[in-house]
N, CA, C and O atoms as CSV, one atom per row, in Angstrom:
chain,resi,resn,atom,element,x,y,z
A,1,UNK,N,N,-3.240,-10.829,9.955
A,1,UNK,CA,C,-2.836,-9.574,9.378
A,1,UNK,C,C,-2.658,-8.541,10.469
A,1,UNK,O,O,-3.392,-8.500,11.456
A,2,UNK,N,N,-1.652,-7.707,10.252
A,2,UNK,CA,C,-1.375,-6.675,11.250
A,2,UNK,C,C,-1.905,-5.310,10.849
A,2,UNK,O,O,-1.973,-4.398,11.674
A,3,UNK,N,N,-2.281,-5.168,9.586
A,3,UNK,CA,C,-2.828,-3.885,9.168
A,3,UNK,C,C,-3.195,-3.864,7.703
A,3,UNK,O,O,-2.885,-4.782,6.945
A,4,UNK,N,N,-3.865,-2.787,7.326
A,4,UNK,CA,C,-4.302,-2.587,5.951
A,4,UNK,C,C,-3.965,-1.165,5.530
A,4,UNK,O,O,-3.977,-0.241,6.344
A,5,UNK,N,N,-3.666,-1.008,4.259
A,5,UNK,CA,C,-3.480,0.303,3.656
A,5,UNK,C,C,-4.422,0.326,2.450
A,5,UNK,O,O,-4.463,-0.622,1.666
A,6,UNK,N,N,-5.162,1.396,2.314
A,6,UNK,CA,C,-6.071,1.530,1.183
A,6,UNK,C,C,-5.613,2.691,0.316
A,6,UNK,O,O,-5.120,3.699,0.822
A,7,UNK,N,N,-5.779,2.543,-1.004
A,7,UNK,CA,C,-5.423,3.625,-1.916
A,7,UNK,C,C,-6.301,3.561,-3.154
A,7,UNK,O,O,-6.893,2.527,-3.463
A,8,UNK,N,N,-6.376,4.688,-3.861
A,8,UNK,CA,C,-7.122,4.798,-5.113
A,8,UNK,C,C,-6.117,5.023,-6.231
A,8,UNK,O,O,-5.237,5.876,-6.112
A,9,UNK,N,N,-6.239,4.270,-7.308
A,9,UNK,CA,C,-5.320,4.481,-8.425
A,9,UNK,C,C,-6.036,4.533,-9.774
A,9,UNK,O,O,-5.397,4.494,-10.826
A,10,UNK,N,N,-7.366,4.622,-9.735
A,10,UNK,CA,C,-8.125,4.740,-10.974
A,10,UNK,C,C,-9.402,5.523,-10.690
A,10,UNK,O,O,-9.627,5.981,-9.569
A,11,UNK,N,N,-10.221,5.668,-11.702
A,11,UNK,CA,C,-11.453,6.458,-11.578
A,11,UNK,C,C,-12.662,5.640,-11.131
A,11,UNK,O,O,-13.782,6.151,-11.129
A,12,UNK,N,N,-12.453,4.373,-10.753
A,12,UNK,CA,C,-13.576,3.514,-10.377
A,12,UNK,C,C,-14.229,3.931,-9.061
A,12,UNK,O,O,-15.389,3.604,-8.811
A,13,UNK,N,N,-13.484,4.650,-8.222
A,13,UNK,CA,C,-14.003,5.028,-6.913
A,13,UNK,C,C,-13.888,3.927,-5.877
A,13,UNK,O,O,-14.296,4.109,-4.730
A,14,UNK,N,N,-13.330,2.773,-6.275
A,14,UNK,CA,C,-13.149,1.658,-5.349
A,14,UNK,C,C,-11.702,1.649,-4.850
A,14,UNK,O,O,-10.759,1.691,-5.641
A,15,UNK,N,N,-11.545,1.595,-3.541
A,15,UNK,CA,C,-10.198,1.571,-2.951
A,15,UNK,C,C,-9.552,0.215,-3.176
A,15,UNK,O,O,-10.215,-0.819,-3.100
A,16,UNK,N,N,-8.266,0.226,-3.450
A,16,UNK,CA,C,-7.471,-0.997,-3.540
A,16,UNK,C,C,-6.894,-1.254,-2.150
A,16,UNK,O,O,-6.666,-0.318,-1.384
A,17,UNK,N,N,-6.662,-2.524,-1.831
A,17,UNK,CA,C,-6.221,-2.899,-0.492
A,17,UNK,C,C,-4.798,-3.461,-0.512
A,17,UNK,O,O,-4.430,-4.241,-1.391
A,18,UNK,N,N,-4.014,-3.045,0.479
A,18,UNK,CA,C,-2.690,-3.610,0.749
A,18,UNK,C,C,-2.775,-4.238,2.128
A,18,UNK,O,O,-3.230,-3.595,3.075
A,19,UNK,N,N,-2.342,-5.489,2.254
A,19,UNK,CA,C,-2.297,-6.128,3.568
A,19,UNK,C,C,-0.870,-6.039,4.096
A,19,UNK,O,O,0.094,-6.179,3.342
A,20,UNK,N,N,-0.749,-5.808,5.388
A,20,UNK,CA,C,0.559,-5.653,6.024
A,20,UNK,C,C,0.705,-6.716,7.099
A,20,UNK,O,O,-0.182,-6.909,7.931
A,21,UNK,N,N,1.843,-7.404,7.066
A,21,UNK,CA,C,2.151,-8.409,8.080
A,21,UNK,C,C,3.525,-8.095,8.655
A,21,UNK,O,O,4.477,-7.860,7.911
A,22,UNK,N,N,3.622,-8.092,9.975
A,22,UNK,CA,C,4.872,-7.801,10.671
A,22,UNK,C,C,5.304,-9.051,11.417
A,22,UNK,O,O,4.515,-9.653,12.145
A,23,UNK,N,N,6.564,-9.442,11.234
A,23,UNK,CA,C,7.099,-10.629,11.911
A,23,UNK,C,C,8.432,-10.286,12.566
A,23,UNK,O,O,9.299,-9.657,11.960
A,24,UNK,N,N,8.570,-10.710,13.804
A,24,UNK,CA,C,9.837,-10.581,14.508
A,24,UNK,C,C,10.476,-11.950,14.619
A,24,UNK,O,O,9.809,-12.961,14.396
A,25,UNK,N,N,11.724,-12.002,14.952
A,25,UNK,CA,C,12.396,-13.291,15.104
A,25,UNK,C,C,12.698,-13.934,13.771
A,25,UNK,O,O,12.852,-13.246,12.762
A,26,UNK,N,N,12.785,-15.252,13.764
A,26,UNK,CA,C,13.135,-15.984,12.549
A,26,UNK,C,C,11.942,-16.002,11.584
A,26,UNK,O,O,10.819,-16.327,11.968
A,27,UNK,N,N,12.207,-15.653,10.351
A,27,UNK,CA,C,11.179,-15.623,9.319
A,27,UNK,C,C,11.521,-16.693,8.291
A,27,UNK,O,O,12.693,-16.952,8.019
A,28,UNK,N,N,10.492,-17.312,7.721
A,28,UNK,CA,C,10.726,-18.373,6.741
A,28,UNK,C,C,9.986,-18.074,5.440
A,28,UNK,O,O,9.094,-17.226,5.393
A,29,UNK,N,N,10.375,-18.786,4.393
A,29,UNK,CA,C,9.716,-18.648,3.099
A,29,UNK,C,C,8.246,-19.069,3.207
A,29,UNK,O,O,7.399,-18.556,2.476
A,30,UNK,N,N,7.945,-19.993,4.109
A,30,UNK,CA,C,6.563,-20.437,4.302
A,30,UNK,C,C,5.674,-19.275,4.758
A,30,UNK,O,O,4.508,-19.204,4.372
A,31,UNK,N,N,6.207,-18.378,5.566
A,31,UNK,CA,C,5.421,-17.226,6.020
A,31,UNK,C,C,5.134,-16.266,4.870
A,31,UNK,O,O,4.062,-15.665,4.807
A,32,UNK,N,N,6.097,-16.125,3.964
A,32,UNK,CA,C,5.879,-15.295,2.781
A,32,UNK,C,C,4.830,-15.960,1.892
A,32,UNK,O,O,3.966,-15.282,1.337
A,33,UNK,N,N,4.902,-17.265,1.758
A,33,UNK,CA,C,3.924,-18.026,0.980
A,33,UNK,C,C,2.517,-17.858,1.585
A,33,UNK,O,O,1.537,-17.729,0.850
A,34,UNK,N,N,2.425,-17.859,2.900
A,34,UNK,CA,C,1.142,-17.645,3.571
A,34,UNK,C,C,0.571,-16.262,3.243
A,34,UNK,O,O,-0.640,-16.102,3.086
A,35,UNK,N,N,1.453,-15.271,3.142
A,35,UNK,CA,C,1.004,-13.922,2.796
A,35,UNK,C,C,0.414,-13.911,1.386
A,35,UNK,O,O,-0.554,-13.197,1.127
A,36,UNK,N,N,0.984,-14.688,0.482
A,36,UNK,CA,C,0.428,-14.786,-0.876
A,36,UNK,C,C,-1.011,-15.309,-0.819
A,36,UNK,O,O,-1.886,-14.796,-1.517
A,37,UNK,N,N,-1.252,-16.318,0.004
A,37,UNK,CA,C,-2.606,-16.845,0.157
A,37,UNK,C,C,-3.552,-15.822,0.757
A,37,UNK,O,O,-4.725,-15.755,0.389
A,38,UNK,N,N,-3.040,-15.032,1.675
A,38,UNK,CA,C,-3.846,-13.992,2.303
A,38,UNK,C,C,-4.252,-12.931,1.285
A,38,UNK,O,O,-5.355,-12.391,1.367
A,39,UNK,N,N,-3.385,-12.628,0.332
A,39,UNK,CA,C,-3.728,-11.661,-0.711
A,39,UNK,C,C,-4.989,-12.101,-1.447
A,39,UNK,O,O,-5.896,-11.304,-1.689
A,40,UNK,N,N,-5.028,-13.361,-1.792
A,40,UNK,CA,C,-6.191,-13.890,-2.505
A,40,UNK,C,C,-7.438,-13.849,-1.629
A,40,UNK,O,O,-8.497,-13.406,-2.074
A,41,UNK,N,N,-7.317,-14.303,-0.401
A,41,UNK,CA,C,-8.464,-14.351,0.509
A,41,UNK,C,C,-9.011,-12.955,0.800
A,41,UNK,O,O,-10.225,-12.758,0.846
A,42,UNK,N,N,-8.123,-11.998,0.993
A,42,UNK,CA,C,-8.524,-10.632,1.342
A,42,UNK,C,C,-8.818,-9.767,0.115
A,42,UNK,O,O,-9.238,-8.618,0.249
A,43,UNK,N,N,-8.599,-10.319,-1.075
A,43,UNK,CA,C,-8.766,-9.570,-2.328
A,43,UNK,C,C,-7.912,-8.301,-2.325
A,43,UNK,O,O,-8.360,-7.226,-2.724
A,44,UNK,N,N,-6.668,-8.460,-1.863
A,44,UNK,CA,C,-5.715,-7.352,-1.822
A,44,UNK,C,C,-4.835,-7.396,-3.073
A,44,UNK,O,O,-4.590,-8.465,-3.634
A,45,UNK,N,N,-4.366,-6.230,-3.498
A,45,UNK,CA,C,-3.531,-6.178,-4.692
A,45,UNK,C,C,-2.045,-6.286,-4.362
A,45,UNK,O,O,-1.250,-6.701,-5.206
A,46,UNK,N,N,-1.662,-5.911,-3.129
A,46,UNK,CA,C,-0.261,-5.932,-2.703
A,46,UNK,C,C,-0.202,-6.422,-1.263
A,46,UNK,O,O,-1.101,-6.153,-0.465
A,47,UNK,N,N,0.862,-7.141,-0.941
A,47,UNK,CA,C,1.128,-7.568,0.419
A,47,UNK,C,C,2.481,-7.034,0.858
A,47,UNK,O,O,3.456,-7.121,0.111
A,48,UNK,N,N,2.548,-6.491,2.046
A,48,UNK,CA,C,3.802,-5.957,2.595
A,48,UNK,C,C,4.190,-6.807,3.791
A,48,UNK,O,O,3.412,-6.980,4.729
A,49,UNK,N,N,5.402,-7.335,3.742
A,49,UNK,CA,C,5.933,-8.187,4.799
A,49,UNK,C,C,7.052,-7.404,5.481
A,49,UNK,O,O,8.058,-7.083,4.848
A,50,UNK,N,N,6.885,-7.099,6.750
A,50,UNK,CA,C,7.877,-6.317,7.502
A,50,UNK,C,C,8.537,-7.235,8.512
A,50,UNK,O,O,7.867,-7.948,9.258
A,51,UNK,N,N,9.868,-7.206,8.525
A,51,UNK,CA,C,10.630,-8.105,9.380
A,51,UNK,C,C,11.811,-7.375,10.030
A,51,UNK,O,O,12.226,-6.309,9.577
A,52,UNK,N,N,12.332,-7.968,11.087
A,52,UNK,CA,C,13.508,-7.399,11.744
A,52,UNK,C,C,14.795,-7.723,10.987
A,52,UNK,O,O,15.716,-6.907,10.930
A,53,UNK,N,N,14.847,-8.922,10.407
A,53,UNK,CA,C,16.087,-9.368,9.768
A,53,UNK,C,C,15.992,-9.289,8.246
A,53,UNK,O,O,14.904,-9.275,7.672
A,54,UNK,N,N,17.141,-9.239,7.624
A,54,UNK,CA,C,17.239,-9.215,6.162
A,54,UNK,C,C,16.635,-10.498,5.599
A,54,UNK,O,O,16.943,-11.582,6.094
A,55,UNK,N,N,15.778,-10.405,4.568
A,55,UNK,CA,C,15.168,-11.616,4.019
A,55,UNK,C,C,16.190,-12.518,3.345
A,55,UNK,O,O,17.158,-12.044,2.750
A,56,UNK,N,N,15.968,-13.813,3.444
A,56,UNK,CA,C,16.864,-14.792,2.829
A,56,UNK,C,C,16.527,-14.939,1.340
A,56,UNK,O,O,15.512,-14.423,0.872
A,57,UNK,N,N,17.381,-15.639,0.612
A,57,UNK,CA,C,17.150,-15.876,-0.816
A,57,UNK,C,C,15.834,-16.628,-1.054
A,57,UNK,O,O,15.084,-16.245,-1.952
A,58,UNK,N,N,15.519,-17.697,-0.277
A,58,UNK,CA,C,14.234,-18.364,-0.490
A,58,UNK,C,C,13.024,-17.451,-0.218
A,58,UNK,O,O,12.002,-17.563,-0.895
A,59,UNK,N,N,13.136,-16.565,0.754
A,59,UNK,CA,C,12.049,-15.631,1.050
A,59,UNK,C,C,11.868,-14.657,-0.107
A,59,UNK,O,O,10.740,-14.372,-0.510
A,60,UNK,N,N,12.970,-14.149,-0.641
A,60,UNK,CA,C,12.906,-13.228,-1.789
A,60,UNK,C,C,12.329,-13.943,-3.014
A,60,UNK,O,O,11.539,-13.364,-3.759
A,61,UNK,N,N,12.723,-15.190,-3.216
A,61,UNK,CA,C,12.219,-15.967,-4.355
A,61,UNK,C,C,10.711,-16.186,-4.226
A,61,UNK,O,O,9.978,-16.088,-5.210
A,62,UNK,N,N,10.260,-16.478,-3.024
A,62,UNK,CA,C,8.826,-16.685,-2.784
A,62,UNK,C,C,8.056,-15.396,-3.063
A,62,UNK,O,O,6.973,-15.434,-3.647
A,63,UNK,N,N,8.608,-14.256,-2.649
A,63,UNK,CA,C,7.967,-12.964,-2.909
A,63,UNK,C,C,7.929,-12.681,-4.414
A,63,UNK,O,O,6.913,-12.217,-4.932
A,64,UNK,N,N,9.023,-12.957,-5.110
A,64,UNK,CA,C,9.083,-12.719,-6.556
A,64,UNK,C,C,8.089,-13.601,-7.301
A,64,UNK,O,O,7.546,-13.199,-8.330
A,65,UNK,N,N,7.852,-14.791,-6.787
A,65,UNK,CA,C,6.922,-15.738,-7.408
A,65,UNK,C,C,5.477,-15.216,-7.397
A,65,UNK,O,O,4.644,-15.688,-8.171
A,66,UNK,N,N,5.184,-14.260,-6.538
A,66,UNK,CA,C,3.829,-13.711,-6.450
A,66,UNK,C,C,3.485,-12.833,-7.649
A,66,UNK,O,O,2.314,-12.542,-7.891
A,67,UNK,N,N,4.495,-12.412,-8.397
A,67,UNK,CA,C,4.244,-11.607,-9.590
A,67,UNK,C,C,4.082,-10.131,-9.290
A,67,UNK,O,O,4.601,-9.614,-8.301
A,68,UNK,N,N,3.341,-9.461,-10.178
A,68,UNK,CA,C,3.214,-8.006,-10.106
A,68,UNK,C,C,1.757,-7.569,-10.150
A,68,UNK,O,O,0.901,-8.232,-10.737
A,69,UNK,N,N,1.506,-6.436,-9.513
A,69,UNK,CA,C,0.246,-5.722,-9.665
A,69,UNK,C,C,0.477,-4.764,-10.825
A,69,UNK,O,O,1.368,-3.918,-10.763
A,70,UNK,N,N,-0.319,-4.893,-11.879
A,70,UNK,CA,C,-0.102,-4.096,-13.085
A,70,UNK,C,C,-1.286,-3.182,-13.353
A,70,UNK,O,O,-2.444,-3.579,-13.229
A,71,UNK,N,N,-0.966,-1.944,-13.723
A,71,UNK,CA,C,-2.010,-0.982,-14.081
A,71,UNK,C,C,-1.536,-0.170,-15.283
A,71,UNK,O,O,-0.361,-0.206,-15.649
A,72,UNK,N,N,-2.451,0.548,-15.878
A,72,UNK,CA,C,-2.141,1.508,-16.934
A,72,UNK,C,C,-2.260,2.891,-16.311
A,72,UNK,O,O,-3.295,3.228,-15.736
A,73,UNK,N,N,-1.208,3.693,-16.422
A,73,UNK,CA,C,-1.230,5.041,-15.857
A,73,UNK,C,C,-2.342,5.839,-16.528
A,73,UNK,O,O,-2.417,5.858,-17.756
A,74,UNK,N,N,-3.214,6.505,-15.754
A,74,UNK,CA,C,-4.375,7.179,-16.328
A,74,UNK,C,C,-4.037,8.370,-17.234
A,74,UNK,O,O,-4.849,8.742,-18.082
A,75,UNK,N,N,-2.870,8.963,-17.072
A,75,UNK,CA,C,-2.513,10.125,-17.881
A,75,UNK,C,C,-1.591,9.741,-19.038
A,75,UNK,O,O,-1.857,10.081,-20.190
A,76,UNK,N,N,-0.503,9.029,-18.723
A,76,UNK,CA,C,0.477,8.698,-19.758
A,76,UNK,C,C,0.065,7.495,-20.603
A,76,UNK,O,O,0.531,7.336,-21.731
A,77,UNK,N,N,-0.805,6.650,-20.058
A,77,UNK,CA,C,-1.202,5.450,-20.780
A,77,UNK,C,C,-0.164,4.344,-20.756
A,77,UNK,O,O,-0.337,3.311,-21.402
A,78,UNK,N,N,0.917,4.556,-20.013
A,78,UNK,CA,C,1.980,3.550,-19.924
A,78,UNK,C,C,1.641,2.505,-18.866
A,78,UNK,O,O,1.006,2.798,-17.853
A,79,UNK,N,N,2.085,1.274,-19.132
A,79,UNK,CA,C,1.914,0.211,-18.157
A,79,UNK,C,C,2.870,0.388,-16.985
A,79,UNK,O,O,4.013,0.810,-17.163
A,80,UNK,N,N,2.402,0.066,-15.804
A,80,UNK,CA,C,3.221,0.166,-14.595
A,80,UNK,C,C,3.103,-1.153,-13.835
A,80,UNK,O,O,2.037,-1.767,-13.803
A,81,UNK,N,N,4.226,-1.589,-13.214
A,81,UNK,CA,C,4.253,-2.840,-12.454
A,81,UNK,C,C,4.784,-2.584,-11.046
A,81,UNK,O,O,5.722,-1.816,-10.838
A,82,UNK,N,N,4.144,-3.259,-10.088
A,82,UNK,CA,C,4.546,-3.154,-8.689
A,82,UNK,C,C,4.561,-4.556,-8.100
A,82,UNK,O,O,3.604,-5.308,-8.289
A,83,UNK,N,N,5.627,-4.928,-7.388
A,83,UNK,CA,C,5.677,-6.285,-6.812
A,83,UNK,C,C,4.456,-6.537,-5.932
A,83,UNK,O,O,4.095,-5.699,-5.106
A,84,UNK,N,N,3.819,-7.705,-6.114
A,84,UNK,CA,C,2.639,-8.042,-5.305
A,84,UNK,C,C,3.018,-8.311,-3.861
A,84,UNK,O,O,2.248,-8.008,-2.950
A,85,UNK,N,N,4.213,-8.885,-3.638
A,85,UNK,CA,C,4.720,-9.068,-2.273
A,85,UNK,C,C,5.985,-8.236,-2.146
A,85,UNK,O,O,6.935,-8.407,-2.910
A,86,UNK,N,N,5.985,-7.344,-1.183
A,86,UNK,CA,C,7.141,-6.475,-0.940
A,86,UNK,C,C,7.636,-6.739,0.475
A,86,UNK,O,O,6.866,-6.704,1.435
A,87,UNK,N,N,8.936,-7.005,0.586
A,87,UNK,CA,C,9.536,-7.299,1.895
A,87,UNK,C,C,10.419,-6.125,2.299
A,87,UNK,O,O,11.263,-5.671,1.525
A,88,UNK,N,N,10.215,-5.642,3.515
A,88,UNK,CA,C,11.010,-4.544,4.057
A,88,UNK,C,C,11.482,-4.908,5.454
A,88,UNK,O,O,10.778,-5.581,6.206
A,89,UNK,N,N,12.684,-4.452,5.790
A,89,UNK,CA,C,13.142,-4.577,7.169
A,89,UNK,C,C,12.729,-3.300,7.907
A,89,UNK,O,O,12.482,-2.264,7.290
A,90,UNK,N,N,12.660,-3.394,9.213
A,90,UNK,CA,C,12.372,-2.215,10.033
A,90,UNK,C,C,13.406,-1.134,9.749
A,90,UNK,O,O,13.065,0.044,9.648
A,91,UNK,N,N,14.664,-1.531,9.622
A,91,UNK,CA,C,15.734,-0.566,9.353
A,91,UNK,C,C,15.478,0.189,8.050
A,91,UNK,O,O,15.648,1.407,7.995
A,92,UNK,N,N,15.073,-0.526,7.007
A,92,UNK,CA,C,14.788,0.135,5.721
A,92,UNK,C,C,13.671,1.158,5.869
A,92,UNK,O,O,13.769,2.272,5.354
A,93,UNK,N,N,12.610,0.778,6.573
A,93,UNK,CA,C,11.486,1.692,6.750
A,93,UNK,C,C,11.874,2.912,7.570
A,93,UNK,O,O,11.452,4.029,7.272
A,94,UNK,N,N,12.684,2.694,8.612
A,94,UNK,CA,C,13.140,3.822,9.427
A,94,UNK,C,C,14.079,4.740,8.659
A,94,UNK,O,O,14.219,5.916,8.994
A,95,UNK,N,N,14.719,4.201,7.633
A,95,UNK,CA,C,15.623,5.004,6.798
A,95,UNK,C,C,14.919,5.578,5.577
A,95,UNK,O,O,15.580,6.087,4.671
A,96,UNK,N,N,13.588,5.507,5.535
A,96,UNK,CA,C,12.837,6.199,4.493
A,96,UNK,C,C,12.277,5.350,3.372
A,96,UNK,O,O,11.688,5.905,2.444
A,97,UNK,N,N,12.428,4.027,3.403
A,97,UNK,CA,C,11.859,3.188,2.346
A,97,UNK,C,C,10.337,3.327,2.361
A,97,UNK,O,O,9.721,3.443,3.420
A,98,UNK,N,N,9.748,3.314,1.176
A,98,UNK,CA,C,8.302,3.436,1.042
A,98,UNK,C,C,7.744,2.238,0.286
A,98,UNK,O,O,8.415,1.676,-0.579
A,99,UNK,N,N,6.529,1.853,0.609
A,99,UNK,CA,C,5.848,0.794,-0.121
A,99,UNK,C,C,5.675,1.271,-1.559
A,99,UNK,O,O,5.308,2.421,-1.799
A,100,UNK,N,N,5.939,0.391,-2.501
A,100,UNK,CA,C,5.850,0.743,-3.916
A,100,UNK,C,C,4.406,0.639,-4.381
A,100,UNK,O,O,3.863,-0.454,-4.546
A,101,UNK,N,N,3.794,1.810,-4.590
A,101,UNK,CA,C,2.454,1.904,-5.159
A,101,UNK,C,C,2.509,2.992,-6.223
A,101,UNK,O,O,3.472,3.758,-6.255
A,102,UNK,N,N,1.512,3.085,-7.093
A,102,UNK,CA,C,1.531,4.127,-8.115
A,102,UNK,C,C,1.631,5.516,-7.492
A,102,UNK,O,O,0.890,5.840,-6.563
A,103,UNK,N,N,2.548,6.337,-8.006
A,103,UNK,CA,C,2.744,7.684,-7.455
A,103,UNK,C,C,1.473,8.514,-7.544
A,103,UNK,O,O,1.180,9.290,-6.634
A,104,UNK,N,N,0.721,8.366,-8.614
A,104,UNK,CA,C,-0.510,9.150,-8.749
A,104,UNK,C,C,-1.564,8.722,-7.728
A,104,UNK,O,O,-2.518,9.460,-7.482
A,105,UNK,N,N,-1.405,7.546,-7.135
A,105,UNK,CA,C,-2.352,7.072,-6.122
A,105,UNK,C,C,-2.278,7.928,-4.864
A,105,UNK,O,O,-3.280,8.088,-4.167
A,106,UNK,N,N,-1.107,8.479,-4.567
A,106,UNK,CA,C,-0.972,9.323,-3.381
A,106,UNK,C,C,-1.843,10.561,-3.503
A,106,UNK,O,O,-2.508,10.949,-2.542
A,107,UNK,N,N,-1.845,11.194,-4.690
A,107,UNK,CA,C,-2.688,12.370,-4.887
A,107,UNK,C,C,-4.162,12.023,-4.804
A,107,UNK,O,O,-4.944,12.756,-4.199
A,108,UNK,N,N,-4.542,10.912,-5.408
A,108,UNK,CA,C,-5.949,10.526,-5.426
A,108,UNK,C,C,-6.432,10.084,-4.048
A,108,UNK,O,O,-7.610,10.233,-3.726
A,109,UNK,N,N,-5.527,9.542,-3.234
A,109,UNK,CA,C,-5.906,9.005,-1.930
A,109,UNK,C,C,-5.934,10.085,-0.856
A,109,UNK,O,O,-6.828,10.103,-0.010
A,110,UNK,N,N,-4.967,10.972,-0.888
A,110,UNK,CA,C,-4.849,12.005,0.144
A,110,UNK,C,C,-5.211,13.342,-0.483
A,110,UNK,O,O,-4.370,14.006,-1.088
A,111,UNK,N,N,-6.455,13.722,-0.335
A,111,UNK,CA,C,-6.919,14.981,-0.899
A,111,UNK,C,C,-6.877,16.055,0.167
A,111,UNK,O,O,-7.180,15.806,1.334
A,112,UNK,N,N,-6.502,17.244,-0.244
A,112,UNK,CA,C,-6.442,18.375,0.662
A,112,UNK,C,C,-7.863,18.868,0.953
A,112,UNK,O,O,-8.691,18.983,0.049
A,113,UNK,N,N,-8.125,19.153,2.212
A,113,UNK,CA,C,-9.439,19.655,2.606
A,113,UNK,C,C,-9.664,21.044,2.016
A,113,UNK,O,O,-8.726,21.829,1.872
A,114,UNK,N,N,-10.899,21.332,1.682
A,114,UNK,CA,C,-11.231,22.656,1.164
A,114,UNK,C,C,-11.157,23.703,2.262
A,114,UNK,O,O,-11.274,23.388,3.446
A,115,UNK,N,N,-10.964,24.935,1.862
A,115,UNK,CA,C,-10.862,26.035,2.813
A,115,UNK,C,C,-12.235,26.661,3.014
A,115,UNK,O,O,-12.951,26.910,2.043
A,116,UNK,N,N,-12.608,26.916,4.260
A,116,UNK,CA,C,-13.876,27.558,4.563
A,116,UNK,C,C,-13.739,29.064,4.397
A,116,UNK,O,O,-12.727,29.659,4.768
A,117,UNK,N,N,-14.773,29.664,3.837
A,117,UNK,CA,C,-14.793,31.117,3.646
A,117,UNK,C,C,-15.723,31.741,4.679
A,117,UNK,O,O,-16.795,31.209,4.966
A,118,UNK,N,N,-15.307,32.864,5.228
A,118,UNK,CA,C,-16.164,33.581,6.175
A,118,UNK,C,C,-17.237,34.338,5.418
A,118,UNK,O,O,-16.987,34.912,4.359
A,119,UNK,N,N,-18.434,34.328,5.981
A,119,UNK,CA,C,-19.538,35.095,5.421
A,119,UNK,C,C,-20.081,35.979,6.529
A,119,UNK,O,O,-20.716,35.488,7.462
A,120,UNK,N,N,-19.845,37.236,6.437
A,120,UNK,CA,C,-20.293,38.148,7.489
A,120,UNK,C,C,-19.511,37.881,8.758
A,120,UNK,O,O,-18.280,37.849,8.739
A,121,UNK,N,N,-20.223,37.687,9.867
A,121,UNK,CA,C,-19.578,37.431,11.147
A,121,UNK,C,C,-19.444,35.955,11.458
A,121,UNK,O,O,-18.773,35.586,12.421
A,122,UNK,N,N,-20.072,35.102,10.658
A,122,UNK,CA,C,-20.043,33.673,10.930
A,122,UNK,C,C,-19.318,32.931,9.810
A,122,UNK,O,O,-19.436,33.292,8.639
A,123,UNK,N,N,-18.579,31.906,10.171
A,123,UNK,CA,C,-17.990,31.053,9.128
A,123,UNK,C,C,-19.017,30.017,8.743
A,123,UNK,O,O,-19.972,29.772,9.480
A,124,UNK,N,N,-18.819,29.400,7.573
A,124,UNK,CA,C,-19.732,28.337,7.145
A,124,UNK,C,C,-19.692,27.176,8.134
A,124,UNK,O,O,-20.690,26.480,8.323
A,125,UNK,N,N,-18.544,26.971,8.760
A,125,UNK,CA,C,-18.428,25.883,9.724
A,125,UNK,C,C,-19.394,26.125,10.876
A,125,UNK,O,O,-20.062,25.194,11.325
A,126,UNK,N,N,-19.478,27.364,11.362
A,126,UNK,CA,C,-20.363,27.682,12.465
A,126,UNK,C,C,-21.815,27.469,12.051
A,126,UNK,O,O,-22.627,27.002,12.850
A,127,UNK,N,N,-22.144,27.808,10.806
A,127,UNK,CA,C,-23.514,27.640,10.316
A,127,UNK,C,C,-23.897,26.172,10.279
A,127,UNK,O,O,-25.061,25.833,10.496
A,128,UNK,N,N,-22.957,25.313,10.013
A,128,UNK,CA,C,-23.242,23.879,9.941
A,128,UNK,C,C,-23.517,23.302,11.314
A,128,UNK,O,O,-24.238,22.311,11.427
A,129,UNK,N,N,-22.968,23.889,12.351
A,129,UNK,CA,C,-23.158,23.377,13.697
A,129,UNK,C,C,-24.493,23.816,14.175
A,129,UNK,O,O,-24.881,23.500,15.299
């Protein structure tokens, strides 16, 4: 594995894991199949396969065979599906493609830091030091 992405998409407080694999040169359907096995071993919900070249039909079929990560949206109650194996080229990522995860997961994962208030001549940050 070349990397991990963690995100929160429910109220359990447990982060979900995405495994990332990057391959240069010739890529085969067997490598995509290996990523499926890694998902199980790593207990990841999504696998991202990044490559230099456009994926072939057998590679896309192998990714589709992995199925979907399914959740119920916490507000709307609607079911949502995300491909368990997602294949991207470097070109797609450089042109703005994003890994498909629940949109509400971005808010839950990346929280804005609170603002410190000054009290007298010292900030709370200074008091903590």
